[in-house]
C-alpha positions as CSV (number, residue, x, y, z in Angstrom):
1,M,-22.7,0.0,3.6
2,S,-19.2,1.5,3.6
3,T,-18.1,4.0,1.0
4,N,-15.1,3.1,-1.2
5,L,-13.0,5.6,0.6
6,E,-13.9,4.0,4.0
7,L,-12.9,0.6,2.5
8,F,-9.6,2.1,1.3
9,K,-9.0,3.7,4.8
10,A,-9.5,0.2,6.4
11,I,-6.8,-1.2,4.1
12,V,-4.4,1.6,5.0
13,E,-5.1,1.7,8.7
14,R,-5.9,-1.9,9.7
15,G,-3.8,-3.5,7.1
16,F,-0.6,-1.6,6.3
17,S,-0.4,0.5,9.6
18,R,-1.4,-2.2,12.1
19,G,-0.5,-5.4,10.2
20,D,-4.0,-6.9,10.3
21,V,-4.1,-9.0,7.1
22,T,-7.6,-10.1,7.9
23,V,-8.8,-6.7,6.4
24,A,-8.4,-8.4,3.0
25,D,-11.1,-10.9,4.0
26,D,-13.5,-7.9,4.5
27,V,-12.6,-5.6,1.6
28,C,-11.0,-7.6,-1.2
29,A,-12.7,-9.4,-4.0
30,E,-11.7,-13.0,-4.7
31,T,-10.4,-11.8,-8.1
32,L,-8.1,-8.8,-7.9
33,V,-6.4,-7.3,-10.9
34,E,-3.1,-6.0,-9.6
35,H,-0.9,-3.6,-11.5
36,Q,1.8,-2.8,-8.9
37,Y,5.3,-3.6,-10.1
38,L,6.9,-6.7,-8.5
39,T,3.6,-7.9,-6.8
40,K,2.7,-11.5,-7.1
41,T,-0.4,-11.7,-9.2
42,D,-1.0,-15.5,-9.7
43,L,-2.9,-15.7,-6.4
44,P,-6.5,-15.2,-5.3
45,G,-7.2,-11.5,-4.6
46,L,-7.3,-12.0,-0.8
47,Q,-3.8,-13.5,-0.9
48,I,-2.5,-10.7,-3.1
49,L,-3.5,-8.0,-0.7
50,K,-2.4,-10.1,2.4
51,G,1.0,-10.6,0.6
52,Q,1.3,-6.8,-0.1
53,I,0.7,-6.0,3.5
54,A,3.2,-8.5,4.8
55,D,5.8,-7.5,2.3
56,A,5.4,-3.8,3.1
57,R,5.7,-4.4,6.8
58,Q,8.8,-6.5,6.2
59,S,10.4,-3.9,4.0
60,I,9.7,-1.1,6.4
61,E,9.7,-1.9,10.1
62,D,7.2,-0.1,12.3
63,L,5.4,0.9,9.1
64,T,2.8,3.6,9.4
65,L,0.9,4.6,6.3
66,T,-1.1,7.8,6.4
67,I,-3.5,9.1,3.8
68,E,-2.5,12.7,3.0
69,A,-4.9,13.4,0.1
70,S,-7.6,11.4,-1.6
71,V,-10.4,11.7,-4.2
72,E,-13.3,9.4,-4.5
73,T,-15.1,9.1,-7.9
74,D,-17.9,6.7,-8.7
75,D,-16.0,3.4,-8.3
76,T,-12.4,4.6,-7.7
77,V,-10.3,6.0,-4.9
78,W,-7.2,8.0,-5.8
79,A,-4.8,8.6,-2.9
80,R,-1.4,10.0,-1.9
81,C,-0.1,8.4,1.2
82,R,3.0,8.8,3.3
83,A,4.8,5.7,4.5
84,T,7.2,6.1,7.5
85,G,9.2,3.6,9.5
86,V,12.7,2.1,9.7
87,D,14.6,0.3,6.9
88,P,15.6,-3.0,8.5
89,R,18.8,-3.4,6.4
90,S,20.3,0.0,7.4
91,D,18.3,0.7,10.6
92,K,17.7,4.2,9.2
93,T,14.4,6.1,9.5
94,V,12.6,6.4,6.2
95,A,9.7,8.4,4.8
96,I,8.3,7.9,1.3
97,D,5.3,8.8,-0.8
98,V,2.9,6.1,-2.1
99,M,0.4,6.7,-4.9
100,D,-2.6,4.4,-5.0
101,V,-5.5,4.0,-7.3
102,C,-8.1,1.5,-6.2
103,R,-11.2,0.4,-8.1
104,F,-14.1,-1.1,-6.2
105,A,-17.2,-3.0,-7.3
106,D,-20.0,-4.2,-5.0
107,G,-18.1,-3.1,-1.9
108,K,-14.9,-5.0,-2.7
109,L,-11.5,-4.0,-4.1
110,V,-11.3,-5.4,-7.6
111,E,-8.3,-3.5,-9.2
112,H,-5.2,-1.7,-7.8
113,W,-2.4,0.4,-9.1
114,G,0.3,1.3,-6.6
115,V,3.4,3.3,-7.0
116,P,5.7,3.5,-3.9
117,D,8.7,5.8,-4.2
118,R,11.3,3.1,-4.1
119,F,14.0,5.4,-5.2
120,A,13.4,7.6,-2.1
121,L,13.5,4.5,0.0
122,L,16.8,3.3,-1.5
123,H,18.3,6.7,-1.2
124,Q,17.3,7.2,2.5
125,A,18.5,3.7,3.4
126,G,21.9,4.5,1.9
127,A,21.6,2.1,-1.0
128,L,21.8,4.9,-3.7
129,A,24.5,7.5,-3.8
130,P,23.4,11.0,-2.7
131,P,22.7,13.4,-5.6
132,R,25.6,15.4,-7.0
133,K,25.8,19.0,-5.8
């Protein structure tokens, strides 16, 4: 049996970094409570996770998501990840932080909070004005 951290690593490595949406079939519960802003939530859990993977890989080309720090408690994984790739609208290289909290039950992802640094993404892509000096 996999630990919750191993399940989270599979989502990050197979799903987000390699684009393998079938990881959802292995690690996601049929019912997933999703708290990430702008994520479609009126779908079965597997489809929510598959959609998040597809949307992320469309938003950042050549996406690589790397776990930089994580903590595993009884049923929850807390992680800080680094997303790198290319913004397809500006063709600029981008690197942003992503905070994830994932709750698991019976070896399946059942609840998720995600906070990608969208301001950093917009700034690096040139969609936000640079900060004043």
